[in-house]
C-alpha positions as CSV (number, residue, x, y, z in Angstrom):
1,X,0.7,48.7,4.7
2,X,3.2,45.9,4.6
3,X,6.5,46.6,6.4
4,X,9.8,45.7,4.9
5,X,10.3,43.0,7.5
6,X,6.9,41.5,6.6
7,X,7.7,41.6,2.9
8,X,11.0,39.8,3.5
9,X,9.3,37.2,5.7
10,X,6.7,36.6,3.0
11,X,9.4,36.3,0.3
12,X,11.3,33.8,2.4
13,X,8.2,31.7,3.1
14,X,7.1,31.7,-0.6
15,X,10.6,31.0,-2.0
16,X,11.2,28.2,0.6
17,X,7.8,26.5,-0.1
18,X,8.2,26.9,-3.9
19,X,11.7,25.4,-3.8
20,X,10.5,22.4,-1.7
21,X,7.7,21.7,-4.1
22,X,10.0,21.9,-7.0
23,X,12.4,19.4,-5.4
24,X,9.6,17.1,-4.5
25,X,8.3,17.1,-8.1
26,X,11.8,16.7,-9.4
27,X,12.4,13.6,-7.2
28,X,9.1,12.0,-8.4
29,X,9.8,12.7,-12.1
30,X,13.6,12.3,-12.4
31,X,14.6,8.8,-11.7
32,X,18.3,9.8,-12.1
33,X,18.2,12.3,-9.3
34,X,20.4,11.3,-6.4
35,X,21.4,12.8,-3.0
36,X,24.8,13.4,-4.5
37,X,23.4,15.6,-7.2
38,X,21.4,17.6,-4.7
39,X,24.4,17.9,-2.3
40,X,26.5,19.2,-5.2
41,X,23.9,21.7,-6.1
42,X,23.7,22.8,-2.4
43,X,27.5,23.3,-2.4
44,X,27.1,25.5,-5.5
45,X,24.5,27.5,-3.7
46,X,26.8,28.0,-0.7
47,X,29.5,29.2,-3.1
48,X,27.2,31.6,-4.8
49,X,26.0,32.9,-1.4
50,X,29.6,33.4,-0.4
51,X,30.6,35.1,-3.7
52,X,28.5,38.2,-2.9
53,X,31.3,40.6,-3.7
54,X,29.1,43.1,-5.5
55,X,26.4,43.0,-2.8
56,X,22.9,41.7,-3.3
57,X,19.9,43.4,-2.0
58,X,17.9,42.2,1.0
59,X,15.2,40.6,-1.2
60,X,17.7,38.6,-3.3
61,X,19.5,37.5,-0.2
62,X,16.3,36.4,1.5
63,X,15.4,34.4,-1.6
64,X,18.8,32.7,-1.7
65,X,18.6,32.0,2.1
66,X,15.2,30.3,1.5
67,X,16.5,28.3,-1.5
68,X,19.5,27.0,0.6
69,X,17.3,26.2,3.5
70,X,14.9,24.2,1.2
71,X,17.7,22.2,-0.2
72,X,19.1,21.5,3.3
73,X,15.6,20.4,4.5
74,X,14.9,18.3,1.5
75,X,18.3,16.5,1.7
76,X,17.9,15.9,5.4
77,X,14.4,14.5,5.0
78,X,15.5,12.2,2.1
79,X,18.3,10.8,4.2
80,X,16.0,10.3,7.1
81,X,13.5,8.4,4.9
82,X,16.3,6.2,3.6
83,X,17.5,5.4,7.1
84,X,13.9,4.5,8.1
85,X,13.5,2.1,5.2
86,X,16.9,0.5,5.9
87,X,15.9,-0.3,9.5
């Protein structure tokens, strides 16, 4: 039997990996995608996370946390890659 904690960990991992894959595909296909667009989206995710006045469940919160973390990772990696190519 899967515990609640294991279920939340699996949800986080799956959502995080799915979001990273989506961002990678988007970067390859959308030549108009910029860091600024992604950073603006991340700011909207932060706002949505903070606007939890009605309370979201643990599963929904875990998915949102994973989505935010994926954006943060992707943006950091993209910036790092740009820095390497400039040096």
